[in-house]
CHARMM-style PDB file with segment names, atoms N, HN, CA, C and O in Angstrom:
ATOM      1  N   UNK     1     -96.758   6.365  85.616  1.00  0.00      PROA
ATOM      2  CA  UNK     1     -96.485   6.048  84.230  1.00  0.00      PROA
ATOM      3  C   UNK     1     -95.010   6.258  83.908  1.00  0.00      PROA
ATOM      4  O   UNK     1     -94.403   7.254  84.301  1.00  0.00      PROA
ATOM      5  N   UNK     2     -94.472   5.325  83.206  1.00  0.00      PROA
ATOM      6  HN  UNK     2     -94.965   4.516  82.887  1.00  0.00      PROA
ATOM      7  CA  UNK     2     -93.069   5.435  82.809  1.00  0.00      PROA
ATOM      8  C   UNK     2     -92.974   6.189  81.488  1.00  0.00      PROA
ATOM      9  O   UNK     2     -93.794   6.015  80.587  1.00  0.00      PROA
ATOM     10  N   UNK     3     -91.965   7.015  81.404  1.00  0.00      PROA
ATOM     11  HN  UNK     3     -91.299   7.155  82.136  1.00  0.00      PROA
ATOM     12  CA  UNK     3     -91.755   7.760  80.168  1.00  0.00      PROA
ATOM     13  C   UNK     3     -90.952   6.913  79.195  1.00  0.00      PROA
ATOM     14  O   UNK     3     -90.118   6.100  79.596  1.00  0.00      PROA
ATOM     15  N   UNK     4     -91.214   7.113  77.934  1.00  0.00      PROA
ATOM     16  HN  UNK     4     -91.891   7.773  77.609  1.00  0.00      PROA
ATOM     17  CA  UNK     4     -90.427   6.419  76.915  1.00  0.00      PROA
ATOM     18  C   UNK     4     -89.052   7.070  76.830  1.00  0.00      PROA
ATOM     19  O   UNK     4     -88.949   8.296  76.867  1.00  0.00      PROA
ATOM     20  N   UNK     5     -88.008   6.279  76.717  1.00  0.00      PROA
ATOM     21  HN  UNK     5     -88.092   5.283  76.687  1.00  0.00      PROA
ATOM     22  CA  UNK     5     -86.672   6.886  76.611  1.00  0.00      PROA
ATOM     23  C   UNK     5     -86.538   7.635  75.290  1.00  0.00      PROA
ATOM     24  O   UNK     5     -86.998   7.179  74.243  1.00  0.00      PROA
ATOM     25  N   UNK     6     -85.896   8.792  75.369  1.00  0.00      PROA
ATOM     26  HN  UNK     6     -85.522   9.162  76.220  1.00  0.00      PROA
ATOM     27  CA  UNK     6     -85.710   9.592  74.165  1.00  0.00      PROA
ATOM     28  C   UNK     6     -84.605   8.986  73.314  1.00  0.00      PROA
ATOM     29  O   UNK     6     -83.603   8.487  73.826  1.00  0.00      PROA
ATOM     30  N   UNK     7     -84.805   9.042  72.037  1.00  0.00      PROA
ATOM     31  HN  UNK     7     -85.619   9.448  71.621  1.00  0.00      PROA
ATOM     32  CA  UNK     7     -83.794   8.541  71.113  1.00  0.00      PROA
ATOM     33  C   UNK     7     -82.697   9.582  70.966  1.00  0.00      PROA
ATOM     34  O   UNK     7     -82.963  10.777  70.834  1.00  0.00      PROA
ATOM     35  N   UNK     8     -81.487   9.114  70.989  1.00  0.00      PROA
ATOM     36  HN  UNK     8     -81.271   8.144  71.096  1.00  0.00      PROA
ATOM     37  CA  UNK     8     -80.348  10.004  70.819  1.00  0.00      PROA
ATOM     38  C   UNK     8     -79.905   9.925  69.364  1.00  0.00      PROA
ATOM     39  O   UNK     8     -79.529   8.864  68.867  1.00  0.00      PROA
ATOM     40  N   UNK     9     -79.956  11.056  68.706  1.00  0.00      PROA
ATOM     41  HN  UNK     9     -80.261  11.919  69.110  1.00  0.00      PROA
ATOM     42  CA  UNK     9     -79.538  11.097  67.305  1.00  0.00      PROA
ATOM     43  C   UNK     9     -78.051  11.382  67.242  1.00  0.00      PROA
ATOM     44  O   UNK     9     -77.544  12.299  67.889  1.00  0.00      PROA
ATOM     45  N   UNK    10     -77.376  10.590  66.461  1.00  0.00      PROA
ATOM     46  HN  UNK    10     -77.788   9.846  65.935  1.00  0.00      PROA
ATOM     47  CA  UNK    10     -75.947  10.805  66.277  1.00  0.00      PROA
ATOM     48  C   UNK    10     -75.729  11.707  65.076  1.00  0.00      PROA
ATOM     49  O   UNK    10     -76.485  11.681  64.105  1.00  0.00      PROA
ATOM     50  N   UNK    11     -74.684  12.498  65.169  1.00  0.00      PROA
ATOM     51  HN  UNK    11     -74.070  12.519  65.957  1.00  0.00      PROA
ATOM     52  CA  UNK    11     -74.341  13.393  64.073  1.00  0.00      PROA
ATOM     53  C   UNK    11     -73.856  12.554  62.897  1.00  0.00      PROA
ATOM     54  O   UNK    11     -72.929  11.757  63.040  1.00  0.00      PROA
ATOM     55  N   UNK    12     -74.476  12.732  61.748  1.00  0.00      PROA
ATOM     56  HN  UNK    12     -75.230  13.379  61.633  1.00  0.00      PROA
ATOM     57  CA  UNK    12     -74.079  11.930  60.593  1.00  0.00      PROA
ATOM     58  C   UNK    12     -72.835  12.526  59.953  1.00  0.00      PROA
ATOM     59  O   UNK    12     -72.699  13.744  59.839  1.00  0.00      PROA
ATOM     60  N   UNK    13     -71.948  11.664  59.546  1.00  0.00      PROA
ATOM     61  HN  UNK    13     -72.058  10.674  59.639  1.00  0.00      PROA
ATOM     62  CA  UNK    13     -70.693  12.091  58.938  1.00  0.00      PROA
ATOM     63  C   UNK    13     -70.925  12.462  57.484  1.00  0.00      PROA
ATOM     64  O   UNK    13     -71.672  11.800  56.763  1.00  0.00      PROA
ATOM     65  N   UNK    14     -70.269  13.531  57.072  1.00  0.00      PROA
ATOM     66  HN  UNK    14     -69.662  14.069  57.657  1.00  0.00      PROA
ATOM     67  CA  UNK    14     -70.363  13.971  55.693  1.00  0.00      PROA
ATOM     68  C   UNK    14     -69.018  13.726  55.025  1.00  0.00      PROA
ATOM     69  O   UNK    14     -67.977  14.130  55.542  1.00  0.00      PROA
ATOM     70  N   UNK    15     -69.045  13.074  53.895  1.00  0.00      PROA
ATOM     71  HN  UNK    15     -69.891  12.746  53.475  1.00  0.00      PROA
ATOM     72  CA  UNK    15     -67.817  12.854  53.138  1.00  0.00      PROA
ATOM     73  C   UNK    15     -67.665  13.981  52.133  1.00  0.00      PROA
ATOM     74  O   UNK    15     -68.355  14.019  51.114  1.00  0.00      PROA
ATOM     75  N   UNK    16     -66.769  14.884  52.427  1.00  0.00      PROA
ATOM     76  HN  UNK    16     -66.209  14.854  53.255  1.00  0.00      PROA
ATOM     77  CA  UNK    16     -66.557  16.045  51.575  1.00  0.00      PROA
ATOM     78  C   UNK    16     -65.132  15.974  51.035  1.00  0.00      PROA
ATOM     79  O   UNK    16     -64.169  15.837  51.790  1.00  0.00      PROA
ATOM     80  N   UNK    17     -65.022  16.069  49.724  1.00  0.00      PROA
ATOM     81  HN  UNK    17     -65.804  16.181  49.110  1.00  0.00      PROA
ATOM     82  CA  UNK    17     -63.712  15.905  49.096  1.00  0.00      PROA
ATOM     83  C   UNK    17     -62.875  17.174  49.160  1.00  0.00      PROA
ATOM     84  O   UNK    17     -61.651  17.096  49.260  1.00  0.00      PROA
ATOM     85  N   UNK    18     -63.507  18.335  49.105  1.00  0.00      PROA
ATOM     86  HN  UNK    18     -64.502  18.398  49.024  1.00  0.00      PROA
ATOM     87  CA  UNK    18     -62.736  19.573  49.151  1.00  0.00      PROA
ATOM     88  C   UNK    18     -63.496  20.622  49.946  1.00  0.00      PROA
ATOM     89  O   UNK    18     -64.725  20.611  50.008  1.00  0.00      PROA
ATOM     90  N   UNK    19     -62.750  21.513  50.542  1.00  0.00      PROA
ATOM     91  HN  UNK    19     -61.751  21.522  50.491  1.00  0.00      PROA
ATOM     92  CA  UNK    19     -63.351  22.574  51.336  1.00  0.00      PROA
ATOM     93  C   UNK    19     -62.398  23.748  51.432  1.00  0.00      PROA
ATOM     94  O   UNK    19     -61.261  23.692  50.964  1.00  0.00      PROA
ATOM     95  N   UNK    20     -62.885  24.810  52.047  1.00  0.00      PROA
ATOM     96  HN  UNK    20     -63.808  24.856  52.427  1.00  0.00      PROA
ATOM     97  CA  UNK    20     -62.095  26.021  52.217  1.00  0.00      PROA
ATOM     98  C   UNK    20     -61.974  26.292  53.707  1.00  0.00      PROA
ATOM     99  O   UNK    20     -62.977  26.294  54.421  1.00  0.00      PROA
ATOM    100  N   UNK    21     -60.765  26.521  54.178  1.00  0.00      PROA
ATOM    101  HN  UNK    21     -59.951  26.519  53.597  1.00  0.00      PROA
ATOM    102  CA  UNK    21     -60.541  26.833  55.592  1.00  0.00      PROA
ATOM    103  C   UNK    21     -60.403  28.342  55.741  1.00  0.00      PROA
ATOM    104  O   UNK    21     -59.497  28.951  55.172  1.00  0.00      PROA
ATOM    105  N   UNK    22     -61.303  28.935  56.503  1.00  0.00      PROA
ATOM    106  HN  UNK    22     -62.039  28.440  56.965  1.00  0.00      PROA
ATOM    107  CA  UNK    22     -61.255  30.364  56.798  1.00  0.00      PROA
ATOM    108  C   UNK    22     -60.662  30.518  58.194  1.00  0.00      PROA
ATOM    109  O   UNK    22     -61.179  29.957  59.160  1.00  0.00      PROA
ATOM    110  N   UNK    23     -59.581  31.277  58.296  1.00  0.00      PROA
ATOM    111  HN  UNK    23     -59.162  31.733  57.511  1.00  0.00      PROA
ATOM    112  CA  UNK    23     -58.890  31.456  59.572  1.00  0.00      PROA
ATOM    113  C   UNK    23     -58.998  32.914  59.976  1.00  0.00      PROA
ATOM    114  O   UNK    23     -58.585  33.806  59.234  1.00  0.00      PROA
ATOM    115  N   UNK    24     -59.559  33.154  61.166  1.00  0.00      PROA
ATOM    116  HN  UNK    24     -59.894  32.430  61.769  1.00  0.00      PROA
ATOM    117  CA  UNK    24     -59.650  34.495  61.726  1.00  0.00      PROA
ATOM    118  C   UNK    24     -58.725  34.538  62.932  1.00  0.00      PROA
ATOM    119  O   UNK    24     -59.074  34.058  64.011  1.00  0.00      PROA
ATOM    120  N   UNK    25     -57.547  35.114  62.742  1.00  0.00      PROA
ATOM    121  HN  UNK    25     -57.264  35.504  61.866  1.00  0.00      PROA
ATOM    122  CA  UNK    25     -56.557  35.190  63.813  1.00  0.00      PROA
ATOM    123  C   UNK    25     -56.527  36.615  64.347  1.00  0.00      PROA
ATOM    124  O   UNK    25     -56.009  37.522  63.696  1.00  0.00      PROA
ATOM    125  N   UNK    26     -57.084  36.801  65.533  1.00  0.00      PROA
ATOM    126  HN  UNK    26     -57.504  36.064  66.062  1.00  0.00      PROA
ATOM    127  CA  UNK    26     -57.056  38.113  66.167  1.00  0.00      PROA
ATOM    128  C   UNK    26     -55.969  38.121  67.235  1.00  0.00      PROA
ATOM    129  O   UNK    26     -55.257  37.131  67.409  1.00  0.00      PROA
ATOM    130  N   UNK    27     -55.842  39.228  67.946  1.00  0.00      PROA
ATOM    131  HN  UNK    27     -56.420  40.031  67.805  1.00  0.00      PROA
ATOM    132  CA  UNK    27     -54.847  39.305  69.010  1.00  0.00      PROA
ATOM    133  C   UNK    27     -55.250  38.461  70.215  1.00  0.00      PROA
ATOM    134  O   UNK    27     -54.396  38.103  71.026  1.00  0.00      PROA
ATOM    135  N   UNK    28     -56.539  38.136  70.345  1.00  0.00      PROA
ATOM    136  HN  UNK    28     -57.233  38.427  69.686  1.00  0.00      PROA
ATOM    137  CA  UNK    28     -57.016  37.430  71.528  1.00  0.00      PROA
ATOM    138  C   UNK    28     -57.385  35.974  71.290  1.00  0.00      PROA
ATOM    139  O   UNK    28     -57.354  35.183  72.232  1.00  0.00      PROA
ATOM    140  N   UNK    29     -57.732  35.593  70.072  1.00  0.00      PROA
ATOM    141  HN  UNK    29     -57.757  36.235  69.306  1.00  0.00      PROA
ATOM    142  CA  UNK    29     -58.239  34.250  69.819  1.00  0.00      PROA
ATOM    143  C   UNK    29     -58.006  33.901  68.354  1.00  0.00      PROA
ATOM    144  O   UNK    29     -57.731  34.781  67.538  1.00  0.00      PROA
ATOM    145  N   UNK    30     -58.115  32.630  68.027  1.00  0.00      PROA
ATOM    146  HN  UNK    30     -58.338  31.915  68.690  1.00  0.00      PROA
ATOM    147  CA  UNK    30     -58.034  32.168  66.645  1.00  0.00      PROA
ATOM    148  C   UNK    30     -59.243  31.300  66.370  1.00  0.00      PROA
ATOM    149  O   UNK    30     -59.489  30.332  67.090  1.00  0.00      PROA
ATOM    150  N   UNK    31     -60.005  31.636  65.327  1.00  0.00      PROA
ATOM    151  HN  UNK    31     -59.805  32.422  64.743  1.00  0.00      PROA
ATOM    152  CA  UNK    31     -61.195  30.878  64.966  1.00  0.00      PROA
ATOM    153  C   UNK    31     -61.016  30.323  63.566  1.00  0.00      PROA
ATOM    154  O   UNK    31     -60.614  31.043  62.652  1.00  0.00      PROA
ATOM    155  N   UNK    32     -61.315  29.039  63.398  1.00  0.00      PROA
ATOM    156  HN  UNK    32     -61.641  28.454  64.140  1.00  0.00      PROA
ATOM    157  CA  UNK    32     -61.179  28.356  62.116  1.00  0.00      PROA
ATOM    158  C   UNK    32     -62.543  27.844  61.698  1.00  0.00      PROA
ATOM    159  O   UNK    32     -63.212  27.163  62.475  1.00  0.00      PROA
ATOM    160  N   UNK    33     -62.968  28.161  60.480  1.00  0.00      PROA
ATOM    161  HN  UNK    33     -62.425  28.714  59.848  1.00  0.00      PROA
ATOM    162  CA  UNK    33     -64.224  27.674  59.934  1.00  0.00      PROA
ATOM    163  C   UNK    33     -63.924  26.955  58.633  1.00  0.00      PROA
ATOM    164  O   UNK    33     -63.223  27.488  57.773  1.00  0.00      PROA
ATOM    165  N   UNK    34     -64.449  25.751  58.483  1.00  0.00      PROA
ATOM    166  HN  UNK    34     -65.018  25.318  59.182  1.00  0.00      PROA
ATOM    167  CA  UNK    34     -64.282  24.995  57.242  1.00  0.00      PROA
ATOM    168  C   UNK    34     -65.609  25.023  56.507  1.00  0.00      PROA
ATOM    169  O   UNK    34     -66.642  24.649  57.062  1.00  0.00      PROA
ATOM    170  N   UNK    35     -65.581  25.470  55.250  1.00  0.00      PROA
ATOM    171  HN  UNK    35     -64.742  25.775  54.799  1.00  0.00      PROA
ATOM    172  CA  UNK    35     -66.795  25.609  54.459  1.00  0.00      PROA
ATOM    173  C   UNK    35     -66.687  24.778  53.191  1.00  0.00      PROA
ATOM    174  O   UNK    35     -65.601  24.351  52.798  1.00  0.00      PROA
ATOM    175  N   UNK    36     -67.844  24.556  52.556  1.00  0.00      PROA
ATOM    176  HN  UNK    36     -68.726  24.903  52.876  1.00  0.00      PROA
ATOM    177  CA  UNK    36     -67.835  23.887  51.258  1.00  0.00      PROA
ATOM    178  C   UNK    36     -67.634  24.932  50.167  1.00  0.00      PROA
ATOM    179  O   UNK    36     -67.362  26.096  50.463  1.00  0.00      PROA
ATOM    180  N   UNK    37     -67.765  24.528  48.924  1.00  0.00      PROA
ATOM    181  HN  UNK    37     -67.985  23.583  48.683  1.00  0.00      PROA
ATOM    182  CA  UNK    37     -67.497  25.434  47.803  1.00  0.00      PROA
ATOM    183  C   UNK    37     -68.482  26.594  47.746  1.00  0.00      PROA
ATOM    184  O   UNK    37     -68.143  27.669  47.250  1.00  0.00      PROA
ATOM    185  N   UNK    38     -69.705  26.387  48.250  1.00  0.00      PROA
ATOM    186  HN  UNK    38     -69.980  25.514  48.652  1.00  0.00      PROA
ATOM    187  CA  UNK    38     -70.711  27.442  48.230  1.00  0.00      PROA
ATOM    188  C   UNK    38     -70.591  28.393  49.419  1.00  0.00      PROA
ATOM    189  O   UNK    38     -71.274  29.417  49.454  1.00  0.00      PROA
ATOM    190  N   UNK    39     -69.751  28.082  50.376  1.00  0.00      PROA
ATOM    191  HN  UNK    39     -69.195  27.250  50.348  1.00  0.00      PROA
ATOM    192  CA  UNK    39     -69.575  28.947  51.537  1.00  0.00      PROA
ATOM    193  C   UNK    39     -70.378  28.528  52.749  1.00  0.00      PROA
ATOM    194  O   UNK    39     -70.410  29.253  53.743  1.00  0.00      PROA
ATOM    195  N   UNK    40     -71.034  27.365  52.694  1.00  0.00      PROA
ATOM    196  HN  UNK    40     -71.008  26.776  51.886  1.00  0.00      PROA
ATOM    197  CA  UNK    40     -71.793  26.878  53.843  1.00  0.00      PROA
ATOM    198  C   UNK    40     -70.838  26.265  54.860  1.00  0.00      PROA
ATOM    199  O   UNK    40     -69.986  25.451  54.504  1.00  0.00      PROA
ATOM    200  N   UNK    41     -70.977  26.654  56.119  1.00  0.00      PROA
ATOM    201  HN  UNK    41     -71.669  27.315  56.408  1.00  0.00      PROA
ATOM    202  CA  UNK    41     -70.079  26.172  57.166  1.00  0.00      PROA
ATOM    203  C   UNK    41     -70.313  24.691  57.422  1.00  0.00      PROA
ATOM    204  O   UNK    41     -71.446  24.261  57.639  1.00  0.00      PROA
ATOM    205  N   UNK    42     -69.243  23.919  57.394  1.00  0.00      PROA
ATOM    206  HN  UNK    42     -68.323  24.268  57.218  1.00  0.00      PROA
ATOM    207  CA  UNK    42     -69.303  22.488  57.676  1.00  0.00      PROA
ATOM    208  C   UNK    42     -68.921  22.244  59.130  1.00  0.00      PROA
ATOM    209  O   UNK    42     -69.621  21.532  59.850  1.00  0.00      PROA
ATOM    210  N   UNK    43     -67.821  22.830  59.557  1.00  0.00      PROA
ATOM    211  HN  UNK    43     -67.252  23.409  58.972  1.00  0.00      PROA
ATOM    212  CA  UNK    43     -67.392  22.704  60.946  1.00  0.00      PROA
ATOM    213  C   UNK    43     -66.595  23.944  61.321  1.00  0.00      PROA
ATOM    214  O   UNK    43     -66.090  24.666  60.461  1.00  0.00      PROA
ATOM    215  N   UNK    44     -66.497  24.172  62.620  1.00  0.00      PROA
ATOM    216  HN  UNK    44     -66.908  23.586  63.318  1.00  0.00      PROA
ATOM    217  CA  UNK    44     -65.720  25.307  63.091  1.00  0.00      PROA
ATOM    218  C   UNK    44     -65.158  24.980  64.458  1.00  0.00      PROA
ATOM    219  O   UNK    44     -65.644  24.089  65.154  1.00  0.00      PROA
ATOM    220  N   UNK    45     -64.132  25.713  64.826  1.00  0.00      PROA
ATOM    221  HN  UNK    45     -63.737  26.437  64.260  1.00  0.00      PROA
ATOM    222  CA  UNK    45     -63.508  25.537  66.126  1.00  0.00      PROA
ATOM    223  C   UNK    45     -62.735  26.803  66.453  1.00  0.00      PROA
ATOM    224  O   UNK    45     -62.435  27.609  65.572  1.00  0.00      PROA
ATOM    225  N   UNK    46     -62.419  26.965  67.724  1.00  0.00      PROA
ATOM    226  HN  UNK    46     -62.663  26.310  68.439  1.00  0.00      PROA
ATOM    227  CA  UNK    46     -61.618  28.103  68.150  1.00  0.00      PROA
ATOM    228  C   UNK    46     -60.708  27.665  69.284  1.00  0.00      PROA
ATOM    229  O   UNK    46     -60.904  26.609  69.885  1.00  0.00      PROA
ATOM    230  N   UNK    47     -59.717  28.488  69.565  1.00  0.00      PROA
ATOM    231  HN  UNK    47     -59.558  29.346  69.077  1.00  0.00      PROA
ATOM    232  CA  UNK    47     -58.786  28.159  70.638  1.00  0.00      PROA
ATOM    233  C   UNK    47     -59.493  28.175  71.985  1.00  0.00      PROA
ATOM    234  O   UNK    47     -59.177  27.362  72.854  1.00  0.00      PROA
ATOM    235  N   UNK    48     -60.433  29.074  72.173  1.00  0.00      PROA
ATOM    236  HN  UNK    48     -60.690  29.734  71.467  1.00  0.00      PROA
ATOM    237  CA  UNK    48     -61.191  29.116  73.416  1.00  0.00      PROA
ATOM    238  C   UNK    48     -62.074  27.900  73.589  1.00  0.00      PROA
ATOM    239  O   UNK    48     -62.288  27.441  74.710  1.00  0.00      PROA
ATOM    240  N   UNK    49     -62.587  27.374  72.492  1.00  0.00      PROA
ATOM    241  HN  UNK    49     -62.412  27.747  71.580  1.00  0.00      PROA
ATOM    242  CA  UNK    49     -63.421  26.182  72.548  1.00  0.00      PROA
ATOM    243  C   UNK    49     -62.600  24.952  72.932  1.00  0.00      PROA
ATOM    244  O   UNK    49     -63.144  23.982  73.461  1.00  0.00      PROA
ATOM    245  N   UNK    50     -61.303  24.987  72.670  1.00  0.00      PROA
ATOM    246  HN  UNK    50     -60.860  25.774  72.240  1.00  0.00      PROA
ATOM    247  CA  UNK    50     -60.428  23.872  73.012  1.00  0.00      PROA
ATOM    248  C   UNK    50     -59.965  23.914  74.464  1.00  0.00      PROA
ATOM    249  O   UNK    50     -59.222  23.033  74.898  1.00  0.00      PROA
ATOM    250  N   UNK    51     -60.386  24.912  75.213  1.00  0.00      PROA
ATOM    251  HN  UNK    51     -60.989  25.628  74.860  1.00  0.00      PROA
ATOM    252  CA  UNK    51     -60.064  24.972  76.634  1.00  0.00      PROA
ATOM    253  C   UNK    51     -58.951  25.924  76.993  1.00  0.00      PROA
ATOM    254  O   UNK    51     -58.585  26.024  78.164  1.00  0.00      PROA
ATOM    255  N   UNK    52     -58.398  26.630  76.018  1.00  0.00      PROA
ATOM    256  HN  UNK    52     -58.696  26.549  75.067  1.00  0.00      PROA
ATOM    257  CA  UNK    52     -57.361  27.605  76.319  1.00  0.00      PROA
ATOM    258  C   UNK    52     -58.023  28.871  76.852  1.00  0.00      PROA
ATOM    259  O   UNK    52     -59.026  29.330  76.308  1.00  0.00      PROA
ATOM    260  N   UNK    53     -57.464  29.424  77.905  1.00  0.00      PROA
ATOM    261  HN  UNK    53     -56.649  29.051  78.347  1.00  0.00      PROA
ATOM    262  CA  UNK    53     -58.025  30.622  78.523  1.00  0.00      PROA
ATOM    263  C   UNK    53     -56.986  31.737  78.530  1.00  0.00      PROA
ATOM    264  O   UNK    53     -55.781  31.485  78.529  1.00  0.00      PROA
ATOM    265  N   UNK    54     -57.470  32.951  78.537  1.00  0.00      PROA
ATOM    266  HN  UNK    54     -58.449  33.155  78.538  1.00  0.00      PROA
ATOM    267  CA  UNK    54     -56.591  34.111  78.681  1.00  0.00      PROA
ATOM    268  C   UNK    54     -55.622  34.275  77.535  1.00  0.00      PROA
ATOM    269  O   UNK    54     -55.977  34.103  76.369  1.00  0.00      PROA
ATOM    270  N   UNK    55     -54.388  34.610  77.882  1.00  0.00      PROA
ATOM    271  HN  UNK    55     -54.099  34.749  78.829  1.00  0.00      PROA
ATOM    272  CA  UNK    55     -53.394  34.908  76.852  1.00  0.00      PROA
ATOM    273  C   UNK    55     -52.929  33.660  76.110  1.00  0.00      PROA
ATOM    274  O   UNK    55     -52.302  33.777  75.057  1.00  0.00      PROA
ATOM    275  N   UNK    56     -53.219  32.470  76.631  1.00  0.00      PROA
ATOM    276  HN  UNK    56     -53.728  32.375  77.486  1.00  0.00      PROA
ATOM    277  CA  UNK    56     -52.808  31.243  75.931  1.00  0.00      PROA
ATOM    278  C   UNK    56     -53.658  30.974  74.692  1.00  0.00      PROA
ATOM    279  O   UNK    56     -53.267  30.176  73.840  1.00  0.00      PROA
ATOM    280  N   UNK    57     -54.825  31.633  74.579  1.00  0.00      PROA
ATOM    281  HN  UNK    57     -55.143  32.282  75.272  1.00  0.00      PROA
ATOM    282  CA  UNK    57     -55.660  31.451  73.386  1.00  0.00      PROA
ATOM    283  C   UNK    57     -54.990  31.994  72.137  1.00  0.00      PROA
ATOM    284  O   UNK    57     -55.255  31.517  71.034  1.00  0.00      PROA
ATOM    285  N   UNK    58     -54.127  32.984  72.298  1.00  0.00      PROA
ATOM    286  HN  UNK    58     -53.912  33.372  73.194  1.00  0.00      PROA
ATOM    287  CA  UNK    58     -53.537  33.634  71.128  1.00  0.00      PROA
ATOM    288  C   UNK    58     -52.198  33.030  70.716  1.00  0.00      PROA
ATOM    289  O   UNK    58     -51.478  33.626  69.915  1.00  0.00      PROA
ATOM    290  N   UNK    59     -51.853  31.862  71.247  1.00  0.00      PROA
ATOM    291  HN  UNK    59     -52.438  31.378  71.898  1.00  0.00      PROA
ATOM    292  CA  UNK    59     -50.572  31.243  70.894  1.00  0.00      PROA
ATOM    293  C   UNK    59     -50.704  30.409  69.618  1.00  0.00      PROA
ATOM    294  O   UNK    59     -51.802  29.973  69.275  1.00  0.00      PROA
ATOM    295  N   UNK    60     -49.605  30.189  68.924  1.00  0.00      PROA
ATOM    296  HN  UNK    60     -48.712  30.543  69.203  1.00  0.00      PROA
ATOM    297  CA  UNK    60     -49.658  29.346  67.724  1.00  0.00      PROA
ATOM    298  C   UNK    60     -50.078  27.908  68.017  1.00  0.00      PROA
ATOM    299  O   UNK    60     -50.744  27.278  67.196  1.00  0.00      PROA
ATOM    300  N   UNK    61     -49.696  27.389  69.178  1.00  0.00      PROA
ATOM    301  HN  UNK    61     -49.156  27.901  69.845  1.00  0.00      PROA
ATOM    302  CA  UNK    61     -50.083  26.014  69.517  1.00  0.00      PROA
ATOM    303  C   UNK    61     -51.597  25.898  69.686  1.00  0.00      PROA
ATOM    304  O   UNK    61     -52.191  24.909  69.257  1.00  0.00      PROA
ATOM    305  N   UNK    62     -52.220  26.890  70.300  1.00  0.00      PROA
ATOM    306  HN  UNK    62     -51.738  27.693  70.648  1.00  0.00      PROA
ATOM    307  CA  UNK    62     -53.674  26.869  70.465  1.00  0.00      PROA
ATOM    308  C   UNK    62     -54.363  26.911  69.104  1.00  0.00      PROA
ATOM    309  O   UNK    62     -55.387  26.255  68.911  1.00  0.00      PROA
ATOM    310  N   UNK    63     -53.816  27.673  68.163  1.00  0.00      PROA
ATOM    311  HN  UNK    63     -52.984  28.206  68.321  1.00  0.00      PROA
ATOM    312  CA  UNK    63     -54.377  27.728  66.812  1.00  0.00      PROA
ATOM    313  C   UNK    63     -54.222  26.387  66.110  1.00  0.00      PROA
ATOM    314  O   UNK    63     -55.110  25.967  65.368  1.00  0.00      PROA
ATOM    315  N   UNK    64     -53.105  25.715  66.338  1.00  0.00      PROA
ATOM    316  HN  UNK    64     -52.383  26.055  66.940  1.00  0.00      PROA
ATOM    317  CA  UNK    64     -52.871  24.405  65.729  1.00  0.00      PROA
ATOM    318  C   UNK    64     -53.862  23.379  66.261  1.00  0.00      PROA
ATOM    319  O   UNK    64     -54.391  22.575  65.493  1.00  0.00      PROA
ATOM    320  N   UNK    65     -54.119  23.395  67.561  1.00  0.00      PROA
ATOM    321  HN  UNK    65     -53.690  24.048  68.185  1.00  0.00      PROA
ATOM    322  CA  UNK    65     -55.063  22.456  68.160  1.00  0.00      PROA
ATOM    323  C   UNK    65     -56.476  22.731  67.650  1.00  0.00      PROA
ATOM    324  O   UNK    65     -57.229  21.794  67.384  1.00  0.00      PROA
ATOM    325  N   UNK    66     -56.843  24.002  67.513  1.00  0.00      PROA
ATOM    326  HN  UNK    66     -56.232  24.763  67.730  1.00  0.00      PROA
ATOM    327  CA  UNK    66     -58.170  24.358  67.016  1.00  0.00      PROA
ATOM    328  C   UNK    66     -58.340  23.943  65.559  1.00  0.00      PROA
ATOM    329  O   UNK    66     -59.408  23.464  65.176  1.00  0.00      PROA
ATOM    330  N   UNK    67     -57.307  24.119  64.743  1.00  0.00      PROA
ATOM    331  HN  UNK    67     -56.440  24.508  65.054  1.00  0.00      PROA
ATOM    332  CA  UNK    67     -57.384  23.718  63.336  1.00  0.00      PROA
ATOM    333  C   UNK    67     -57.501  22.207  63.209  1.00  0.00      PROA
ATOM    334  O   UNK    67     -58.226  21.711  62.347  1.00  0.00      PROA
ATOM    335  N   UNK    68     -56.799  21.480  64.052  1.00  0.00      PROA
ATOM    336  HN  UNK    68     -56.209  21.883  64.752  1.00  0.00      PROA
ATOM    337  CA  UNK    68     -56.881  20.022  64.047  1.00  0.00      PROA
ATOM    338  C   UNK    68     -58.290  19.573  64.419  1.00  0.00      PROA
ATOM    339  O   UNK    68     -58.823  18.642  63.815  1.00  0.00      PROA
ATOM    340  N   UNK    69     -58.892  20.223  65.403  1.00  0.00      PROA
ATOM    341  HN  UNK    69     -58.459  20.979  65.893  1.00  0.00      PROA
ATOM    342  CA  UNK    69     -60.243  19.868  65.825  1.00  0.00      PROA
ATOM    343  C   UNK    69     -61.267  20.184  64.738  1.00  0.00      PROA
ATOM    344  O   UNK    69     -62.183  19.394  64.507  1.00  0.00      PROA
ATOM    345  N   UNK    70     -61.125  21.323  64.070  1.00  0.00      PROA
ATOM    346  HN  UNK    70     -60.381  21.964  64.257  1.00  0.00      PROA
ATOM    347  CA  UNK    70     -62.061  21.680  63.001  1.00  0.00      PROA
ATOM    348  C   UNK    70     -61.965  20.693  61.845  1.00  0.00      PROA
ATOM    349  O   UNK    70     -62.976  20.378  61.217  1.00  0.00      PROA
ATOM    350  N   UNK    71     -60.781  20.209  61.561  1.00  0.00      PROA
ATOM    351  HN  UNK    71     -59.960  20.465  62.071  1.00  0.00      PROA
ATOM    352  CA  UNK    71     -60.601  19.234  60.489  1.00  0.00      PROA
ATOM    353  C   UNK    71     -61.173  17.874  60.826  1.00  0.00      PROA
ATOM    354  O   UNK    71     -61.653  17.168  59.940  1.00  0.00      PROA
ATOM    355  N   UNK    72     -61.131  17.497  62.088  1.00  0.00      PROA
ATOM    356  HN  UNK    72     -60.741  18.071  62.808  1.00  0.00      PROA
ATOM    357  CA  UNK    72     -61.645  16.189  62.486  1.00  0.00      PROA
ATOM    358  C   UNK    72     -63.161  16.148  62.523  1.00  0.00      PROA
ATOM    359  O   UNK    72     -63.761  15.091  62.331  1.00  0.00      PROA
ATOM    360  N   UNK    73     -63.779  17.281  62.768  1.00  0.00      PROA
ATOM    361  HN  UNK    73     -63.292  18.140  62.925  1.00  0.00      PROA
ATOM    362  CA  UNK    73     -65.244  17.302  62.813  1.00  0.00      PROA
ATOM    363  C   UNK    73     -65.762  17.099  61.428  1.00  0.00      PROA
ATOM    364  OT1 UNK    73     -66.975  17.080  61.219  1.00  0.00      PROA
TER     365      UNK     73
END
């Protein structure tokens, strides 16, 4: 018997006019969370999630790349 192919659900885009960016910059990593007015997380990213390892996670460039990724999601 052949199995039915599973449907792949795509992430639906949310059009949000305003949000709050929460930045947690520690000595080891930088994490950015974008929330709506009520505080519900819309998207998040971190320097480690962008592929930076070790001491490169704590650089300003890694934080910039993570913030750009959180904004695009």
